[in-house]
TIVO-2410 file (N, C-alpha, C; in nm, 3 decimals):
# residues 73
REC num residu      c1      c2      c3 atome chaine
REC   1      N  -0.793  -1.992   2.102     N      A
REC   1      N  -0.650  -1.976   2.080    CA      A
REC   1      N  -0.615  -1.828   2.080     C      A
REC   2      W  -0.501  -1.799   2.136     N      A
REC   2      W  -0.453  -1.662   2.143    CA      A
REC   2      W  -0.350  -1.639   2.035     C      A
REC   3      I  -0.349  -1.518   1.985     N      A
REC   3      I  -0.253  -1.480   1.882    CA      A
REC   3      I  -0.177  -1.359   1.933     C      A
REC   4      R  -0.044  -1.369   1.934     N      A
REC   4      R   0.039  -1.257   1.978    CA      A
REC   4      R   0.048  -1.154   1.866     C      A
REC   5      V   0.026  -1.030   1.902     N      A
REC   5      V   0.027  -0.921   1.804    CA      A
REC   5      V   0.112  -0.808   1.858     C      A
REC   6      E   0.191  -0.748   1.772     N      A
REC   6      E   0.269  -0.630   1.809    CA      A
REC   6      E   0.236  -0.518   1.711     C      A
REC   7      L   0.215  -0.399   1.763     N      A
REC   7      L   0.187  -0.282   1.681    CA      A
REC   7      L   0.310  -0.193   1.681     C      A
REC   8      D   0.357  -0.159   1.563     N      A
REC   8      D   0.471  -0.068   1.551    CA      A
REC   8      D   0.420   0.064   1.494     C      A
REC   9      D   0.387   0.155   1.582     N      A
REC   9      D   0.335   0.285   1.537    CA      A
REC   9      D   0.437   0.397   1.555     C      A
REC  10      R   0.565   0.357   1.559     N      A
REC  10      R   0.671   0.458   1.571    CA      A
REC  10      R   0.679   0.542   1.445     C      A
REC  11      N   0.736   0.657   1.459     N      A
REC  11      N   0.754   0.749   1.347    CA      A
REC  11      N   0.884   0.714   1.273     C      A
REC  12      E   0.886   0.594   1.215     N      A
REC  12      E   1.002   0.545   1.140    CA      A
REC  12      E   0.956   0.514   0.998     C      A
REC  13      K   1.052   0.501   0.907     N      A
REC  13      K   1.020   0.465   0.769    CA      A
REC  13      K   0.968   0.322   0.766     C      A
REC  14      I   0.876   0.296   0.673     N      A
REC  14      I   0.814   0.165   0.663    CA      A
REC  14      I   0.917   0.055   0.635     C      A
REC  15      G   1.017   0.084   0.553     N      A
REC  15      G   1.120  -0.015   0.523    CA      A
REC  15      G   1.196  -0.058   0.647     C      A
REC  16      Y   1.221   0.036   0.736     N      A
REC  16      Y   1.291   0.006   0.862    CA      A
REC  16      Y   1.204  -0.085   0.948     C      A
REC  17      K   1.076  -0.055   0.955     N      A
REC  17      K   0.985  -0.136   1.036    CA      A
REC  17      K   0.973  -0.278   0.981     C      A
REC  18      I   0.966  -0.289   0.848     N      A
REC  18      I   0.956  -0.420   0.785    CA      A
REC  18      I   1.081  -0.501   0.813     C      A
REC  19      R   1.196  -0.439   0.800     N      A
REC  19      R   1.323  -0.509   0.827    CA      A
REC  19      R   1.328  -0.560   0.970     C      A
REC  20      E   1.285  -0.479   1.066     N      A
REC  20      E   1.284  -0.523   1.206    CA      A
REC  20      E   1.191  -0.642   1.226     C      A
REC  21      A   1.075  -0.638   1.164     N      A
REC  21      A   0.980  -0.749   1.176    CA      A
REC  21      A   1.040  -0.876   1.115     C      A
REC  22      Q   1.113  -0.862   1.006     N      A
REC  22      Q   1.178  -0.978   0.945    CA      A
REC  22      Q   1.283  -1.037   1.039     C      A
REC  23      L   1.359  -0.952   1.104     N      A
REC  23      L   1.462  -0.999   1.197    CA      A
REC  23      L   1.400  -1.068   1.318     C      A
REC  24      E   1.281  -1.024   1.357     N      A
REC  24      E   1.210  -1.086   1.469    CA      A
REC  24      E   1.138  -1.214   1.426     C      A
REC  25      K   1.143  -1.244   1.297     N      A
REC  25      K   1.082  -1.364   1.239    CA      A
REC  25      K   0.933  -1.372   1.266     C      A
REC  26      A   0.867  -1.259   1.249     N      A
REC  26      A   0.721  -1.255   1.263    CA      A
REC  26      A   0.660  -1.340   1.151     C      A
REC  27      P   0.567  -1.431   1.184     N      A
REC  27      P   0.507  -1.515   1.080    CA      A
REC  27      P   0.432  -1.433   0.974     C      A
REC  28      Y   0.368  -1.325   1.018     N      A
REC  28      Y   0.296  -1.238   0.927    CA      A
REC  28      Y   0.324  -1.093   0.962     C      A
REC  29      M   0.330  -1.011   0.858     N      A
REC  29      M   0.337  -0.866   0.876    CA      A
REC  29      M   0.215  -0.808   0.806     C      A
REC  30      L   0.146  -0.720   0.875     N      A
REC  30      L   0.030  -0.653   0.818    CA      A
REC  30      L   0.064  -0.506   0.804     C      A
REC  31      V   0.043  -0.453   0.686     N      A
REC  31      V   0.066  -0.311   0.663    CA      A
REC  31      V  -0.070  -0.245   0.646     C      A
REC  32      L  -0.096  -0.147   0.732     N      A
REC  32      L  -0.223  -0.075   0.729    CA      A
REC  32      L  -0.194   0.073   0.717     C      A
REC  33      G  -0.231   0.129   0.606     N      A
REC  33      G  -0.210   0.271   0.583    CA      A
REC  33      G  -0.329   0.330   0.510     C      A
REC  34      D  -0.308   0.447   0.452     N      A
REC  34      D  -0.417   0.516   0.382    CA      A
REC  34      D  -0.473   0.432   0.267     C      A
REC  35      K  -0.383   0.371   0.189     N      A
REC  35      K  -0.427   0.289   0.075    CA      A
REC  35      K  -0.514   0.173   0.122     C      A
REC  36      E  -0.469   0.107   0.229     N      A
REC  36      E  -0.542  -0.008   0.280    CA      A
REC  36      E  -0.678   0.034   0.338     C      A
REC  37      E  -0.680   0.151   0.398     N      A
REC  37      E  -0.807   0.201   0.452    CA      A
REC  37      E  -0.907   0.227   0.339     C      A
REC  38      E  -0.857   0.280   0.227     N      A
REC  38      E  -0.944   0.308   0.112    CA      A
REC  38      E  -1.001   0.180   0.050     C      A
REC  39      T  -0.916   0.078   0.035     N      A
REC  39      T  -0.957  -0.046  -0.031    CA      A
REC  39      T  -1.027  -0.143   0.063     C      A
REC  40      G  -1.009  -0.126   0.193     N      A
REC  40      G  -1.068  -0.219   0.288    CA      A
REC  40      G  -0.992  -0.349   0.298     C      A
REC  41      K  -0.870  -0.349   0.245     N      A
REC  41      K  -0.786  -0.470   0.250    CA      A
REC  41      K  -0.653  -0.436   0.316     C      A
REC  42      M  -0.586  -0.541   0.366     N      A
REC  42      M  -0.457  -0.525   0.431    CA      A
REC  42      M  -0.350  -0.585   0.342     C      A
REC  43      A  -0.231  -0.527   0.345     N      A
REC  43      A  -0.116  -0.589   0.279    CA      A
REC  43      A  -0.060  -0.689   0.379     C      A
REC  44      V  -0.065  -0.817   0.345     N      A
REC  44      V  -0.024  -0.924   0.435    CA      A
REC  44      V   0.099  -0.992   0.376     C      A
REC  45      R   0.208  -0.991   0.452     N      A
REC  45      R   0.331  -1.055   0.407    CA      A
REC  45      R   0.354  -1.181   0.489     C      A
REC  46      N   0.372  -1.292   0.421     N      A
REC  46      N   0.391  -1.422   0.483    CA      A
REC  46      N   0.540  -1.452   0.491     C      A
REC  47      R   0.589  -1.484   0.610     N      A
REC  47      R   0.732  -1.513   0.626    CA      A
REC  47      R   0.773  -1.640   0.554     C      A
REC  48      K   0.684  -1.737   0.542     N      A
REC  48      K   0.719  -1.865   0.480    CA      A
REC  48      K   0.768  -1.848   0.337     C      A
REC  49      D   0.694  -1.772   0.258     N      A
REC  49      D   0.732  -1.758   0.117    CA      A
REC  49      D   0.773  -1.616   0.079     C      A
REC  50      G   0.760  -1.522   0.172     N      A
REC  50      G   0.800  -1.384   0.148    CA      A
REC  50      G   0.707  -1.306   0.057     C      A
REC  51      K   0.596  -1.368   0.019     N      A
REC  51      K   0.502  -1.302  -0.071    CA      A
REC  51      K   0.410  -1.208   0.007     C      A
REC  52      T   0.370  -1.102  -0.060     N      A
REC  52      T   0.275  -1.007  -0.003    CA      A
REC  52      T   0.148  -1.011  -0.086     C      A
REC  53      E   0.035  -1.020  -0.019     N      A
REC  53      E  -0.093  -1.017  -0.090    CA      A
REC  53      E  -0.191  -0.930  -0.014     C      A
REC  54      E  -0.290  -0.882  -0.085     N      A
REC  54      E  -0.393  -0.800  -0.023    CA      A
REC  54      E  -0.508  -0.890   0.018     C      A
REC  55      L  -0.543  -0.885   0.146     N      A
REC  55      L  -0.652  -0.966   0.199    CA      A
REC  55      L  -0.747  -0.878   0.279     C      A
REC  56      S  -0.873  -0.916   0.277     N      A
REC  56      S  -0.968  -0.849   0.366    CA      A
REC  56      S  -0.943  -0.901   0.507     C      A
REC  57      Y  -0.995  -0.829   0.604     N      A
REC  57      Y  -0.983  -0.870   0.744    CA      A
REC  57      Y  -1.039  -1.011   0.762     C      A
REC  58      D  -1.158  -1.036   0.707     N      A
REC  58      D  -1.222  -1.167   0.722    CA      A
REC  58      D  -1.141  -1.278   0.656     C      A
REC  59      A  -1.086  -1.252   0.539     N      A
REC  59      A  -1.005  -1.354   0.470    CA      A
REC  59      A  -0.879  -1.385   0.550     C      A
REC  60      F  -0.819  -1.285   0.611     N      A
REC  60      F  -0.700  -1.308   0.693    CA      A
REC  60      F  -0.734  -1.391   0.816     C      A
REC  61      L  -0.849  -1.364   0.879     N      A
REC  61      L  -0.890  -1.443   0.995    CA      A
REC  61      L  -0.914  -1.589   0.957     C      A
REC  62      V  -0.973  -1.613   0.842     N      A
REC  62      V  -0.994  -1.750   0.795    CA      A
REC  62      V  -0.859  -1.820   0.778     C      A
REC  63      L  -0.763  -1.751   0.718     N      A
REC  63      L  -0.629  -1.806   0.698    CA      A
REC  63      L  -0.563  -1.840   0.832     C      A
REC  64      L  -0.570  -1.748   0.928     N      A
REC  64      L  -0.511  -1.773   1.059    CA      A
REC  64      L  -0.576  -1.891   1.130     C      A
REC  65      K  -0.708  -1.895   1.128     N      A
REC  65      K  -0.779  -2.006   1.195    CA      A
REC  65      K  -0.741  -2.139   1.133     C      A
REC  66      K  -0.727  -2.142   1.001     N      A
REC  66      K  -0.687  -2.266   0.933    CA      A
REC  66      K  -0.548  -2.308   0.977     C      A
REC  67      E  -0.455  -2.214   0.983     N      A
REC  67      E  -0.318  -2.247   1.022    CA      A
REC  67      E  -0.311  -2.291   1.168     C      A
REC  68      I  -0.391  -2.228   1.254     N      A
REC  68      I  -0.394  -2.269   1.395    CA      A
REC  68      I  -0.448  -2.411   1.406     C      A
REC  69      T  -0.556  -2.439   1.334     N      A
REC  69      T  -0.616  -2.572   1.337    CA      A
REC  69      T  -0.517  -2.677   1.288     C      A
REC  70      E  -0.443  -2.644   1.184     N      A
REC  70      E  -0.345  -2.737   1.127    CA      A
REC  70      E  -0.210  -2.729   1.196     C      A
REC  71      K  -0.199  -2.641   1.295     N      A
REC  71      K  -0.074  -2.620   1.370    CA      A
REC  71      K   0.041  -2.586   1.277     C      A
REC  72      A   0.013  -2.503   1.177     N      A
REC  72      A   0.114  -2.466   1.078    CA      A
REC  72      A   0.197  -2.346   1.121     C      A
REC  73      L   0.153  -2.272   1.222     N      A
REC  73      L   0.229  -2.154   1.265    CA      A
REC  73      L   0.341  -2.193   1.359     C      A
***
């Protein structure tokens, strides 16, 4: 299965980028910055419930594979 991904590496404020992703109705937003690099986790925001949680790369892949299998995306 293929997963569409968009990278927003523009020199804009993070709030602006998050708002644009919300308007595009992205199922997930991943925030990767200095803090995330230090902890080895990503800030993952789920469009369904609007909650943000910190997940490792592997944990996020498990979540995506489960949703693809269940056709939840």
